[in-house]
mmCIF file of the N, C-alpha and C atoms, coordinates in Angstrom:
data_MODEL
# 
_entry.id   MODEL 
# 
loop_
_atom_site.group_PDB 
_atom_site.id 
_atom_site.type_symbol 
_atom_site.label_atom_id 
_atom_site.label_alt_id 
_atom_site.label_comp_id 
_atom_site.label_asym_id 
_atom_site.label_entity_id 
_atom_site.label_seq_id 
_atom_site.pdbx_PDB_ins_code 
_atom_site.Cartn_x 
_atom_site.Cartn_y 
_atom_site.Cartn_z 
_atom_site.occupancy 
_atom_site.B_iso_or_equiv 
_atom_site.pdbx_formal_charge 
_atom_site.auth_seq_id 
_atom_site.auth_comp_id 
_atom_site.auth_asym_id 
_atom_site.auth_atom_id 
_atom_site.pdbx_PDB_model_num 
ATOM 1   N N  . UNK A 1 1  ? -66.947 113.461 188.577 1.00 0.00 ? 1  UNK A N  1 
ATOM 2   C CA . UNK A 1 1  ? -67.179 113.998 189.894 1.00 0.00 ? 1  UNK A CA 1 
ATOM 3   C C  . UNK A 1 1  ? -68.535 113.549 190.444 1.00 0.00 ? 1  UNK A C  1 
ATOM 4   N N  . UNK A 1 2  ? -69.407 113.124 189.527 1.00 0.00 ? 2  UNK A N  1 
ATOM 5   C CA . UNK A 1 2  ? -70.711 112.677 190.002 1.00 0.00 ? 2  UNK A CA 1 
ATOM 6   C C  . UNK A 1 2  ? -70.593 111.348 190.726 1.00 0.00 ? 2  UNK A C  1 
ATOM 7   N N  . UNK A 1 3  ? -69.692 110.483 190.235 1.00 0.00 ? 3  UNK A N  1 
ATOM 8   C CA . UNK A 1 3  ? -69.548 109.168 190.858 1.00 0.00 ? 3  UNK A CA 1 
ATOM 9   C C  . UNK A 1 3  ? -68.735 109.283 192.141 1.00 0.00 ? 3  UNK A C  1 
ATOM 10  N N  . UNK A 1 4  ? -67.643 110.050 192.096 1.00 0.00 ? 4  UNK A N  1 
ATOM 11  C CA . UNK A 1 4  ? -66.762 110.235 193.256 1.00 0.00 ? 4  UNK A CA 1 
ATOM 12  C C  . UNK A 1 4  ? -66.686 111.732 193.588 1.00 0.00 ? 4  UNK A C  1 
ATOM 13  N N  . UNK A 1 5  ? -67.579 112.240 194.366 1.00 0.00 ? 5  UNK A N  1 
ATOM 14  C CA . UNK A 1 5  ? -67.618 113.683 194.619 1.00 0.00 ? 5  UNK A CA 1 
ATOM 15  C C  . UNK A 1 5  ? -66.407 114.214 195.408 1.00 0.00 ? 5  UNK A C  1 
ATOM 16  N N  . UNK A 1 6  ? -65.721 113.378 196.127 1.00 0.00 ? 6  UNK A N  1 
ATOM 17  C CA . UNK A 1 6  ? -64.564 113.825 196.911 1.00 0.00 ? 6  UNK A CA 1 
ATOM 18  C C  . UNK A 1 6  ? -63.233 113.500 196.225 1.00 0.00 ? 6  UNK A C  1 
ATOM 19  N N  . UNK A 1 7  ? -63.269 113.252 194.946 1.00 0.00 ? 7  UNK A N  1 
ATOM 20  C CA . UNK A 1 7  ? -62.038 112.922 194.207 1.00 0.00 ? 7  UNK A CA 1 
ATOM 21  C C  . UNK A 1 7  ? -61.066 114.099 194.199 1.00 0.00 ? 7  UNK A C  1 
ATOM 22  N N  . UNK A 1 8  ? -61.570 115.314 194.255 1.00 0.00 ? 8  UNK A N  1 
ATOM 23  C CA . UNK A 1 8  ? -60.694 116.490 194.243 1.00 0.00 ? 8  UNK A CA 1 
ATOM 24  C C  . UNK A 1 8  ? -59.771 116.501 195.461 1.00 0.00 ? 8  UNK A C  1 
ATOM 25  N N  . UNK A 1 9  ? -60.173 115.841 196.559 1.00 0.00 ? 9  UNK A N  1 
ATOM 26  C CA . UNK A 1 9  ? -59.331 115.778 197.752 1.00 0.00 ? 9  UNK A CA 1 
ATOM 27  C C  . UNK A 1 9  ? -58.017 115.039 197.472 1.00 0.00 ? 9  UNK A C  1 
ATOM 28  N N  . UNK A 1 10 ? -57.988 114.214 196.474 1.00 0.00 ? 10 UNK A N  1 
ATOM 29  C CA . UNK A 1 10 ? -56.757 113.532 196.085 1.00 0.00 ? 10 UNK A CA 1 
ATOM 30  C C  . UNK A 1 10 ? -55.982 114.360 195.062 1.00 0.00 ? 10 UNK A C  1 
ATOM 31  N N  . UNK A 1 11 ? -56.666 114.905 194.063 1.00 0.00 ? 11 UNK A N  1 
ATOM 32  C CA . UNK A 1 11 ? -55.983 115.562 192.947 1.00 0.00 ? 11 UNK A CA 1 
ATOM 33  C C  . UNK A 1 11 ? -55.375 116.917 193.310 1.00 0.00 ? 11 UNK A C  1 
ATOM 34  N N  . UNK A 1 12 ? -56.028 117.713 194.105 1.00 0.00 ? 12 UNK A N  1 
ATOM 35  C CA . UNK A 1 12 ? -55.500 119.040 194.444 1.00 0.00 ? 12 UNK A CA 1 
ATOM 36  C C  . UNK A 1 12 ? -54.180 118.929 195.215 1.00 0.00 ? 12 UNK A C  1 
ATOM 37  N N  . UNK A 1 13 ? -54.101 118.137 196.292 1.00 0.00 ? 13 UNK A N  1 
ATOM 38  C CA . UNK A 1 13 ? -52.795 118.007 196.960 1.00 0.00 ? 13 UNK A CA 1 
ATOM 39  C C  . UNK A 1 13 ? -51.734 117.383 196.053 1.00 0.00 ? 13 UNK A C  1 
ATOM 40  N N  . UNK A 1 14 ? -52.156 116.433 195.196 1.00 0.00 ? 14 UNK A N  1 
ATOM 41  C CA . UNK A 1 14 ? -51.202 115.817 194.277 1.00 0.00 ? 14 UNK A CA 1 
ATOM 42  C C  . UNK A 1 14 ? -50.616 116.865 193.329 1.00 0.00 ? 14 UNK A C  1 
ATOM 43  N N  . UNK A 1 15 ? -51.438 117.722 192.782 1.00 0.00 ? 15 UNK A N  1 
ATOM 44  C CA . UNK A 1 15 ? -50.970 118.766 191.862 1.00 0.00 ? 15 UNK A CA 1 
ATOM 45  C C  . UNK A 1 15 ? -50.075 119.757 192.597 1.00 0.00 ? 15 UNK A C  1 
ATOM 46  N N  . UNK A 1 16 ? -50.453 120.147 193.807 1.00 0.00 ? 16 UNK A N  1 
ATOM 47  C CA . UNK A 1 16 ? -49.637 121.085 194.579 1.00 0.00 ? 16 UNK A CA 1 
ATOM 48  C C  . UNK A 1 16 ? -48.270 120.492 194.923 1.00 0.00 ? 16 UNK A C  1 
ATOM 49  N N  . UNK A 1 17 ? -48.246 119.253 195.368 1.00 0.00 ? 17 UNK A N  1 
ATOM 50  C CA . UNK A 1 17 ? -46.974 118.603 195.708 1.00 0.00 ? 17 UNK A CA 1 
ATOM 51  C C  . UNK A 1 17 ? -46.124 118.428 194.454 1.00 0.00 ? 17 UNK A C  1 
ATOM 52  N N  . UNK A 1 18 ? -46.726 118.034 193.353 1.00 0.00 ? 18 UNK A N  1 
ATOM 53  C CA . UNK A 1 18 ? -45.973 117.869 192.103 1.00 0.00 ? 18 UNK A CA 1 
ATOM 54  C C  . UNK A 1 18 ? -45.373 119.196 191.645 1.00 0.00 ? 18 UNK A C  1 
ATOM 55  N N  . UNK A 1 19 ? -46.138 120.263 191.740 1.00 0.00 ? 19 UNK A N  1 
ATOM 56  C CA . UNK A 1 19 ? -45.626 121.585 191.354 1.00 0.00 ? 19 UNK A CA 1 
ATOM 57  C C  . UNK A 1 19 ? -44.481 122.001 192.270 1.00 0.00 ? 19 UNK A C  1 
ATOM 58  N N  . UNK A 1 20 ? -44.597 121.742 193.565 1.00 0.00 ? 20 UNK A N  1 
ATOM 59  C CA . UNK A 1 20 ? -43.534 122.075 194.505 1.00 0.00 ? 20 UNK A CA 1 
ATOM 60  C C  . UNK A 1 20 ? -42.265 121.283 194.196 1.00 0.00 ? 20 UNK A C  1 
ATOM 61  N N  . UNK A 1 21 ? -42.405 120.012 193.883 1.00 0.00 ? 21 UNK A N  1 
ATOM 62  C CA . UNK A 1 21 ? -41.237 119.182 193.559 1.00 0.00 ? 21 UNK A CA 1 
ATOM 63  C C  . UNK A 1 21 ? -40.543 119.702 192.305 1.00 0.00 ? 21 UNK A C  1 
ATOM 64  N N  . UNK A 1 22 ? -41.295 120.033 191.282 1.00 0.00 ? 22 UNK A N  1 
ATOM 65  C CA . UNK A 1 22 ? -40.690 120.541 190.048 1.00 0.00 ? 22 UNK A CA 1 
ATOM 66  C C  . UNK A 1 22 ? -39.991 121.876 190.291 1.00 0.00 ? 22 UNK A C  1 
ATOM 67  N N  . UNK A 1 23 ? -40.613 122.767 191.037 1.00 0.00 ? 23 UNK A N  1 
ATOM 68  C CA . UNK A 1 23 ? -39.995 124.048 191.361 1.00 0.00 ? 23 UNK A CA 1 
ATOM 69  C C  . UNK A 1 23 ? -38.711 123.833 192.155 1.00 0.00 ? 23 UNK A C  1 
ATOM 70  N N  . UNK A 1 24 ? -38.741 122.905 193.089 1.00 0.00 ? 24 UNK A N  1 
ATOM 71  C CA . UNK A 1 24 ? -37.564 122.594 193.890 1.00 0.00 ? 24 UNK A CA 1 
ATOM 72  C C  . UNK A 1 24 ? -36.436 122.057 193.009 1.00 0.00 ? 24 UNK A C  1 
ATOM 73  N N  . UNK A 1 25 ? -36.752 121.253 192.021 1.00 0.00 ? 25 UNK A N  1 
ATOM 74  C CA . UNK A 1 25 ? -35.727 120.737 191.109 1.00 0.00 ? 25 UNK A CA 1 
ATOM 75  C C  . UNK A 1 25 ? -35.090 121.863 190.302 1.00 0.00 ? 25 UNK A C  1 
ATOM 76  N N  . UNK A 1 26 ? -35.894 122.783 189.803 1.00 0.00 ? 26 UNK A N  1 
ATOM 77  C CA . UNK A 1 26 ? -35.342 123.914 189.049 1.00 0.00 ? 26 UNK A CA 1 
ATOM 78  C C  . UNK A 1 26 ? -34.437 124.772 189.925 1.00 0.00 ? 26 UNK A C  1 
ATOM 79  N N  . UNK A 1 27 ? -34.868 125.036 191.142 1.00 0.00 ? 27 UNK A N  1 
ATOM 80  C CA . UNK A 1 27 ? -34.046 125.837 192.058 1.00 0.00 ? 27 UNK A CA 1 
ATOM 81  C C  . UNK A 1 27 ? -32.747 125.103 192.371 1.00 0.00 ? 27 UNK A C  1 
ATOM 82  N N  . UNK A 1 28 ? -32.813 123.799 192.562 1.00 0.00 ? 28 UNK A N  1 
ATOM 83  C CA . UNK A 1 28 ? -31.612 123.013 192.860 1.00 0.00 ? 28 UNK A CA 1 
ATOM 84  C C  . UNK A 1 28 ? -30.616 123.075 191.710 1.00 0.00 ? 28 UNK A C  1 
ATOM 85  N N  . UNK A 1 29 ? -31.085 123.002 190.485 1.00 0.00 ? 29 UNK A N  1 
ATOM 86  C CA . UNK A 1 29 ? -30.190 123.087 189.329 1.00 0.00 ? 29 UNK A CA 1 
ATOM 87  C C  . UNK A 1 29 ? -29.528 124.459 189.273 1.00 0.00 ? 29 UNK A C  1 
ATOM 88  N N  . UNK A 1 30 ? -30.282 125.504 189.515 1.00 0.00 ? 30 UNK A N  1 
ATOM 89  C CA . UNK A 1 30 ? -29.724 126.862 189.474 1.00 0.00 ? 30 UNK A CA 1 
ATOM 90  C C  . UNK A 1 30 ? -28.697 127.055 190.585 1.00 0.00 ? 30 UNK A C  1 
ATOM 91  N N  . UNK A 1 31 ? -29.009 126.605 191.800 1.00 0.00 ? 31 UNK A N  1 
ATOM 92  C CA . UNK A 1 31 ? -28.081 126.757 192.925 1.00 0.00 ? 31 UNK A CA 1 
ATOM 93  C C  . UNK A 1 31 ? -26.813 125.950 192.681 1.00 0.00 ? 31 UNK A C  1 
ATOM 94  N N  . UNK A 1 32 ? -26.945 124.747 192.165 1.00 0.00 ? 32 UNK A N  1 
ATOM 95  C CA . UNK A 1 32 ? -25.772 123.919 191.880 1.00 0.00 ? 32 UNK A CA 1 
ATOM 96  C C  . UNK A 1 32 ? -24.891 124.565 190.819 1.00 0.00 ? 32 UNK A C  1 
ATOM 97  N N  . UNK A 1 33 ? -25.496 125.134 189.796 1.00 0.00 ? 33 UNK A N  1 
ATOM 98  C CA . UNK A 1 33 ? -24.731 125.817 188.752 1.00 0.00 ? 33 UNK A CA 1 
ATOM 99  C C  . UNK A 1 33 ? -23.986 127.015 189.320 1.00 0.00 ? 33 UNK A C  1 
ATOM 100 N N  . UNK A 1 34 ? -24.643 127.791 190.160 1.00 0.00 ? 34 UNK A N  1 
ATOM 101 C CA . UNK A 1 34 ? -23.989 128.948 190.774 1.00 0.00 ? 34 UNK A CA 1 
ATOM 102 C C  . UNK A 1 34 ? -22.834 128.509 191.670 1.00 0.00 ? 34 UNK A C  1 
ATOM 103 N N  . UNK A 1 35 ? -23.004 127.417 192.399 1.00 0.00 ? 35 UNK A N  1 
ATOM 104 C CA . UNK A 1 35 ? -21.934 126.920 193.268 1.00 0.00 ? 35 UNK A CA 1 
ATOM 105 C C  . UNK A 1 35 ? -20.744 126.460 192.437 1.00 0.00 ? 35 UNK A C  1 
ATOM 106 N N  . UNK A 1 36 ? -21.008 125.802 191.319 1.00 0.00 ? 36 UNK A N  1 
ATOM 107 C CA . UNK A 1 36 ? -19.918 125.352 190.451 1.00 0.00 ? 36 UNK A CA 1 
ATOM 108 C C  . UNK A 1 36 ? -19.192 126.533 189.828 1.00 0.00 ? 36 UNK A C  1 
ATOM 109 N N  . UNK A 1 37 ? -19.908 127.576 189.455 1.00 0.00 ? 37 UNK A N  1 
ATOM 110 C CA . UNK A 1 37 ? -19.264 128.765 188.904 1.00 0.00 ? 37 UNK A CA 1 
ATOM 111 C C  . UNK A 1 37 ? -18.377 129.422 189.949 1.00 0.00 ? 37 UNK A C  1 
ATOM 112 N N  . UNK A 1 38 ? -18.828 129.464 191.191 1.00 0.00 ? 38 UNK A N  1 
ATOM 113 C CA . UNK A 1 38 ? -18.025 130.027 192.268 1.00 0.00 ? 38 UNK A CA 1 
ATOM 114 C C  . UNK A 1 38 ? -16.776 129.208 192.516 1.00 0.00 ? 38 UNK A C  1 
ATOM 115 N N  . UNK A 1 39 ? -16.887 127.884 192.443 1.00 0.00 ? 39 UNK A N  1 
ATOM 116 C CA . UNK A 1 39 ? -15.730 127.016 192.655 1.00 0.00 ? 39 UNK A CA 1 
ATOM 117 C C  . UNK A 1 39 ? -14.733 127.179 191.514 1.00 0.00 ? 39 UNK A C  1 
ATOM 118 N N  . UNK A 1 40 ? -15.210 127.353 190.285 1.00 0.00 ? 40 UNK A N  1 
ATOM 119 C CA . UNK A 1 40 ? -14.312 127.561 189.150 1.00 0.00 ? 40 UNK A CA 1 
ATOM 120 C C  . UNK A 1 40 ? -13.554 128.866 189.299 1.00 0.00 ? 40 UNK A C  1 
ATOM 121 N N  . UNK A 1 41 ? -14.217 129.887 189.806 1.00 0.00 ? 41 UNK A N  1 
ATOM 122 C CA . UNK A 1 41 ? -13.563 131.175 190.022 1.00 0.00 ? 41 UNK A CA 1 
ATOM 123 C C  . UNK A 1 41 ? -12.469 131.085 191.069 1.00 0.00 ? 41 UNK A C  1 
ATOM 124 N N  . UNK A 1 42 ? -12.692 130.294 192.123 1.00 0.00 ? 42 UNK A N  1 
ATOM 125 C CA . UNK A 1 42 ? -11.677 130.120 193.159 1.00 0.00 ? 42 UNK A CA 1 
ATOM 126 C C  . UNK A 1 42 ? -10.463 129.392 192.604 1.00 0.00 ? 42 UNK A C  1 
ATOM 127 N N  . UNK A 1 43 ? -10.684 128.395 191.742 1.00 0.00 ? 43 UNK A N  1 
ATOM 128 C CA . UNK A 1 43 ? -9.561  127.675 191.145 1.00 0.00 ? 43 UNK A CA 1 
ATOM 129 C C  . UNK A 1 43 ? -8.746  128.604 190.255 1.00 0.00 ? 43 UNK A C  1 
ATOM 130 N N  . UNK A 1 44 ? -9.407  129.474 189.520 1.00 0.00 ? 44 UNK A N  1 
ATOM 131 C CA . UNK A 1 44 ? -8.709  130.430 188.663 1.00 0.00 ? 44 UNK A CA 1 
ATOM 132 C C  . UNK A 1 44 ? -7.879  131.383 189.512 1.00 0.00 ? 44 UNK A C  1 
ATOM 133 N N  . UNK A 1 45 ? -8.427  131.821 190.640 1.00 0.00 ? 45 UNK A N  1 
ATOM 134 C CA . UNK A 1 45 ? -7.685  132.707 191.531 1.00 0.00 ? 45 UNK A CA 1 
ATOM 135 C C  . UNK A 1 45 ? -6.454  132.016 192.091 1.00 0.00 ? 45 UNK A C  1 
ATOM 136 N N  . UNK A 1 46 ? -6.575  130.741 192.432 1.00 0.00 ? 46 UNK A N  1 
ATOM 137 C CA . UNK A 1 46 ? -5.430  130.005 192.971 1.00 0.00 ? 46 UNK A CA 1 
ATOM 138 C C  . UNK A 1 46 ? -4.344  129.848 191.917 1.00 0.00 ? 46 UNK A C  1 
ATOM 139 N N  . UNK A 1 47 ? -4.724  129.660 190.665 1.00 0.00 ? 47 UNK A N  1 
ATOM 140 C CA . UNK A 1 47 ? -3.748  129.500 189.593 1.00 0.00 ? 47 UNK A CA 1 
ATOM 141 C C  . UNK A 1 47 ? -3.061  130.816 189.273 1.00 0.00 ? 47 UNK A C  1 
ATOM 142 N N  . UNK A 1 48 ? -3.709  131.936 189.532 1.00 0.00 ? 48 UNK A N  1 
ATOM 143 C CA . UNK A 1 48 ? -3.137  133.239 189.211 1.00 0.00 ? 48 UNK A CA 1 
ATOM 144 C C  . UNK A 1 48 ? -1.982  133.580 190.136 1.00 0.00 ? 48 UNK A C  1 
ATOM 145 N N  . UNK A 1 49 ? -1.950  133.030 191.320 1.00 0.00 ? 49 UNK A N  1 
ATOM 146 C CA . UNK A 1 49 ? -0.861  133.290 192.250 1.00 0.00 ? 49 UNK A CA 1 
ATOM 147 C C  . UNK A 1 49 ? -1.371  133.910 193.526 1.00 0.00 ? 49 UNK A C  1 
ATOM 148 N N  . UNK A 1 50 ? -0.470  134.052 194.493 1.00 0.00 ? 50 UNK A N  1 
ATOM 149 C CA . UNK A 1 50 ? -0.896  134.590 195.786 1.00 0.00 ? 50 UNK A CA 1 
ATOM 150 C C  . UNK A 1 50 ? -1.156  136.086 195.721 1.00 0.00 ? 50 UNK A C  1 
ATOM 151 N N  . UNK A 1 51 ? -2.065  136.542 196.547 1.00 0.00 ? 51 UNK A N  1 
ATOM 152 C CA . UNK A 1 51 ? -2.378  137.964 196.623 1.00 0.00 ? 51 UNK A CA 1 
ATOM 153 C C  . UNK A 1 51 ? -2.449  138.370 198.086 1.00 0.00 ? 51 UNK A C  1 
ATOM 154 N N  . UNK A 1 52 ? -2.210  139.637 198.330 1.00 0.00 ? 52 UNK A N  1 
ATOM 155 C CA . UNK A 1 52 ? -2.344  140.149 199.683 1.00 0.00 ? 52 UNK A CA 1 
ATOM 156 C C  . UNK A 1 52 ? -3.800  140.476 199.955 1.00 0.00 ? 52 UNK A C  1 
ATOM 157 N N  . UNK A 1 53 ? -4.086  140.966 201.147 1.00 0.00 ? 53 UNK A N  1 
ATOM 158 C CA . UNK A 1 53 ? -5.466  141.300 201.502 1.00 0.00 ? 53 UNK A CA 1 
ATOM 159 C C  . UNK A 1 53 ? -6.005  142.439 200.651 1.00 0.00 ? 53 UNK A C  1 
ATOM 160 N N  . UNK A 1 54 ? -5.114  143.324 200.199 1.00 0.00 ? 54 UNK A N  1 
ATOM 161 C CA . UNK A 1 54 ? -5.537  144.459 199.378 1.00 0.00 ? 54 UNK A CA 1 
ATOM 162 C C  . UNK A 1 54 ? -5.774  144.070 197.930 1.00 0.00 ? 54 UNK A C  1 
ATOM 163 N N  . UNK A 1 55 ? -5.436  142.835 197.567 1.00 0.00 ? 55 UNK A N  1 
ATOM 164 C CA . UNK A 1 55 ? -5.605  142.397 196.192 1.00 0.00 ? 55 UNK A CA 1 
ATOM 165 C C  . UNK A 1 55 ? -4.374  142.629 195.343 1.00 0.00 ? 55 UNK A C  1 
ATOM 166 N N  . UNK A 1 56 ? -3.287  143.097 195.964 1.00 0.00 ? 56 UNK A N  1 
ATOM 167 C CA . UNK A 1 56 ? -2.058  143.346 195.218 1.00 0.00 ? 56 UNK A CA 1 
ATOM 168 C C  . UNK A 1 56 ? -1.158  142.121 195.304 1.00 0.00 ? 56 UNK A C  1 
ATOM 169 N N  . UNK A 1 57 ? -0.336  141.950 194.299 1.00 0.00 ? 57 UNK A N  1 
ATOM 170 C CA . UNK A 1 57 ? 0.606   140.841 194.312 1.00 0.00 ? 57 UNK A CA 1 
ATOM 171 C C  . UNK A 1 57 ? 1.775   141.175 195.220 1.00 0.00 ? 57 UNK A C  1 
ATOM 172 N N  . UNK A 1 58 ? 2.260   140.209 195.997 1.00 0.00 ? 58 UNK A N  1 
ATOM 173 C CA . UNK A 1 58 ? 3.400   140.484 196.863 1.00 0.00 ? 58 UNK A CA 1 
ATOM 174 C C  . UNK A 1 58 ? 4.672   140.659 196.040 1.00 0.00 ? 58 UNK A C  1 
ATOM 175 N N  . UNK A 1 59 ? 5.536   141.584 196.470 1.00 0.00 ? 59 UNK A N  1 
ATOM 176 C CA . UNK A 1 59 ? 6.775   141.869 195.757 1.00 0.00 ? 59 UNK A CA 1 
ATOM 177 C C  . UNK A 1 59 ? 7.930   141.601 196.713 1.00 0.00 ? 59 UNK A C  1 
ATOM 178 N N  . UNK A 1 60 ? 8.960   140.924 196.214 1.00 0.00 ? 60 UNK A N  1 
ATOM 179 C CA . UNK A 1 60 ? 10.104  140.605 197.064 1.00 0.00 ? 60 UNK A CA 1 
ATOM 180 C C  . UNK A 1 60 ? 11.015  141.816 197.209 1.00 0.00 ? 60 UNK A C  1 
ATOM 181 N N  . UNK A 1 61 ? 11.900  141.764 198.208 1.00 0.00 ? 61 UNK A N  1 
ATOM 182 C CA . UNK A 1 61 ? 12.846  142.859 198.433 1.00 0.00 ? 61 UNK A CA 1 
ATOM 183 C C  . UNK A 1 61 ? 13.816  142.976 197.265 1.00 0.00 ? 61 UNK A C  1 
ATOM 184 N N  . UNK A 1 62 ? 14.213  141.839 196.691 1.00 0.00 ? 62 UNK A N  1 
ATOM 185 C CA . UNK A 1 62 ? 15.121  141.871 195.538 1.00 0.00 ? 62 UNK A CA 1 
ATOM 186 C C  . UNK A 1 62 ? 14.487  142.616 194.367 1.00 0.00 ? 62 UNK A C  1 
ATOM 187 N N  . UNK A 1 63 ? 13.214  142.382 194.162 1.00 0.00 ? 63 UNK A N  1 
ATOM 188 C CA . UNK A 1 63 ? 12.505  143.053 193.069 1.00 0.00 ? 63 UNK A CA 1 
ATOM 189 C C  . UNK A 1 63 ? 12.458  144.562 193.314 1.00 0.00 ? 63 UNK A C  1 
ATOM 190 N N  . UNK A 1 64 ? 12.211  144.953 194.549 1.00 0.00 ? 64 UNK A N  1 
ATOM 191 C CA . UNK A 1 64 ? 12.168  146.383 194.875 1.00 0.00 ? 64 UNK A CA 1 
ATOM 192 C C  . UNK A 1 64 ? 13.539  147.011 194.682 1.00 0.00 ? 64 UNK A C  1 
ATOM 193 N N  . UNK A 1 65 ? 14.596  146.323 195.125 1.00 0.00 ? 65 UNK A N  1 
ATOM 194 C CA . UNK A 1 65 ? 15.957  146.852 194.959 1.00 0.00 ? 65 UNK A CA 1 
ATOM 195 C C  . UNK A 1 65 ? 16.310  146.995 193.482 1.00 0.00 ? 65 UNK A C  1 
ATOM 196 N N  . UNK A 1 66 ? 15.928  146.007 192.677 1.00 0.00 ? 66 UNK A N  1 
ATOM 197 C CA . UNK A 1 66 ? 16.199  146.069 191.238 1.00 0.00 ? 66 UNK A CA 1 
ATOM 198 C C  . UNK A 1 66 ? 15.482  147.266 190.618 1.00 0.00 ? 66 UNK A C  1 
ATOM 199 N N  . UNK A 1 67 ? 14.254  147.492 191.024 1.00 0.00 ? 67 UNK A N  1 
ATOM 200 C CA . UNK A 1 67 ? 13.501  148.634 190.499 1.00 0.00 ? 67 UNK A CA 1 
ATOM 201 C C  . UNK A 1 67 ? 14.129  149.958 190.928 1.00 0.00 ? 67 UNK A C  1 
ATOM 202 N N  . UNK A 1 68 ? 14.646  150.026 192.151 1.00 0.00 ? 68 UNK A N  1 
ATOM 203 C CA . UNK A 1 68 ? 15.327  151.244 192.607 1.00 0.00 ? 68 UNK A CA 1 
ATOM 204 C C  . UNK A 1 68 ? 16.584  151.504 191.776 1.00 0.00 ? 68 UNK A C  1 
ATOM 205 N N  . UNK A 1 69 ? 17.332  150.447 191.473 1.00 0.00 ? 69 UNK A N  1 
ATOM 206 C CA . UNK A 1 69 ? 18.539  150.610 190.645 1.00 0.00 ? 69 UNK A CA 1 
ATOM 207 C C  . UNK A 1 69 ? 18.169  151.101 189.249 1.00 0.00 ? 69 UNK A C  1 
ATOM 208 N N  . UNK A 1 70 ? 17.138  150.505 188.670 1.00 0.00 ? 70 UNK A N  1 
ATOM 209 C CA . UNK A 1 70 ? 16.708  150.935 187.341 1.00 0.00 ? 70 UNK A CA 1 
ATOM 210 C C  . UNK A 1 70 ? 16.253  152.390 187.361 1.00 0.00 ? 70 UNK A C  1 
ATOM 211 N N  . UNK A 1 71 ? 15.537  152.777 188.400 1.00 0.00 ? 71 UNK A N  1 
ATOM 212 C CA . UNK A 1 71 ? 15.081  154.154 188.517 1.00 0.00 ? 71 UNK A CA 1 
ATOM 213 C C  . UNK A 1 71 ? 16.265  155.110 188.650 1.00 0.00 ? 71 UNK A C  1 
ATOM 214 N N  . UNK A 1 72 ? 17.275  154.711 189.405 1.00 0.00 ? 72 UNK A N  1 
ATOM 215 C CA . UNK A 1 72 ? 18.471  155.546 189.545 1.00 0.00 ? 72 UNK A CA 1 
ATOM 216 C C  . UNK A 1 72 ? 19.182  155.683 188.203 1.00 0.00 ? 72 UNK A C  1 
ATOM 217 N N  . UNK A 1 73 ? 19.260  154.594 187.435 1.00 0.00 ? 73 UNK A N  1 
ATOM 218 C CA . UNK A 1 73 ? 19.883  154.649 186.107 1.00 0.00 ? 73 UNK A CA 1 
ATOM 219 C C  . UNK A 1 73 ? 19.103  155.588 185.186 1.00 0.00 ? 73 UNK A C  1 
ATOM 220 N N  . UNK A 1 74 ? 17.805  155.514 185.226 1.00 0.00 ? 74 UNK A N  1 
ATOM 221 C CA . UNK A 1 74 ? 16.970  156.373 184.376 1.00 0.00 ? 74 UNK A CA 1 
ATOM 222 C C  . UNK A 1 74 ? 17.158  157.835 184.764 1.00 0.00 ? 74 UNK A C  1 
ATOM 223 N N  . UNK A 1 75 ? 17.206  158.103 186.067 1.00 0.00 ? 75 UNK A N  1 
ATOM 224 C CA . UNK A 1 75 ? 17.428  159.482 186.521 1.00 0.00 ? 75 UNK A CA 1 
ATOM 225 C C  . UNK A 1 75 ? 18.788  159.992 186.057 1.00 0.00 ? 75 UNK A C  1 
ATOM 226 N N  . UNK A 1 76 ? 19.818  159.138 186.136 1.00 0.00 ? 76 UNK A N  1 
ATOM 227 C CA . UNK A 1 76 ? 21.154  159.537 185.692 1.00 0.00 ? 76 UNK A CA 1 
ATOM 228 C C  . UNK A 1 76 ? 21.151  159.823 184.195 1.00 0.00 ? 76 UNK A C  1 
ATOM 229 N N  . UNK A 1 77 ? 20.468  158.993 183.420 1.00 0.00 ? 77 UNK A N  1 
ATOM 230 C CA . UNK A 1 77 ? 20.397  159.205 181.973 1.00 0.00 ? 77 UNK A CA 1 
ATOM 231 C C  . UNK A 1 77 ? 19.673  160.517 181.663 1.00 0.00 ? 77 UNK A C  1 
ATOM 232 N N  . UNK A 1 78 ? 18.623  160.823 182.403 1.00 0.00 ? 78 UNK A N  1 
ATOM 233 C CA . UNK A 1 78 ? 17.890  162.074 182.185 1.00 0.00 ? 78 UNK A CA 1 
ATOM 234 C C  . UNK A 1 78 ? 18.757  163.285 182.538 1.00 0.00 ? 78 UNK A C  1 
ATOM 235 N N  . UNK A 1 79 ? 19.544  163.168 183.599 1.00 0.00 ? 79 UNK A N  1 
ATOM 236 C CA . UNK A 1 79 ? 20.433  164.273 183.970 1.00 0.00 ? 79 UNK A CA 1 
ATOM 237 C C  . UNK A 1 79 ? 21.465  164.510 182.879 1.00 0.00 ? 79 UNK A C  1 
ATOM 238 N N  . UNK A 1 80 ? 22.019  163.410 182.322 1.00 0.00 ? 80 UNK A N  1 
ATOM 239 C CA . UNK A 1 80 ? 23.013  163.535 181.247 1.00 0.00 ? 80 UNK A CA 1 
ATOM 240 C C  . UNK A 1 80 ? 22.399  164.216 180.030 1.00 0.00 ? 80 UNK A C  1 
ATOM 241 N N  . UNK A 1 81 ? 21.174  163.835 179.683 1.00 0.00 ? 81 UNK A N  1 
ATOM 242 C CA . UNK A 1 81 ? 20.524  164.425 178.512 1.00 0.00 ? 81 UNK A CA 1 
ATOM 243 C C  . UNK A 1 81 ? 20.175  165.891 178.751 1.00 0.00 ? 81 UNK A C  1 
ATOM 244 N N  . UNK A 1 82 ? 19.821  166.245 179.973 1.00 0.00 ? 82 UNK A N  1 
ATOM 245 C CA . UNK A 1 82 ? 19.440  167.634 180.236 1.00 0.00 ? 82 UNK A CA 1 
ATOM 246 C C  . UNK A 1 82 ? 20.655  168.557 180.301 1.00 0.00 ? 82 UNK A C  1 
ATOM 247 N N  . UNK A 1 83 ? 21.849  168.029 180.601 1.00 0.00 ? 83 UNK A N  1 
ATOM 248 C CA . UNK A 1 83 ? 23.057  168.861 180.645 1.00 0.00 ? 83 UNK A CA 1 
ATOM 249 C C  . UNK A 1 83 ? 23.637  169.068 179.256 1.00 0.00 ? 83 UNK A C  1 
ATOM 250 N N  . UNK A 1 84 ? 23.273  168.345 178.291 1.00 0.00 ? 84 UNK A N  1 
ATOM 251 C CA . UNK A 1 84 ? 23.807  168.469 176.925 1.00 0.00 ? 84 UNK A CA 1 
ATOM 252 C C  . UNK A 1 84 ? 23.261  169.650 176.225 1.00 0.00 ? 84 UNK A C  1 
# 
C-alpha cells in the first residue's frame, strides 16, 4: 500500500462483485432445483389421472349405477339376514 496507496480502489469493488456473483450462482442453483422439483410433481399428477377442481377423481354414470346395484344387493342381503 505504500507504493500504490489507491490500490484498494481496485480490490474492494473486485471482492464485492466476486461475492455477488458467487451468491447469485448459489441462488440460481437453488431456484433451478426448486423449479425442477415442481415440474416433476406436475408430471406425477398427470400420470395419476384426471381430477376435478375439488381434487376428486371423476366417476362415470355406469360406475355410479353399478355401485347403486351393489348397494341394493347388500341391503337385500341384510334384510334377509335380519328376518331369519
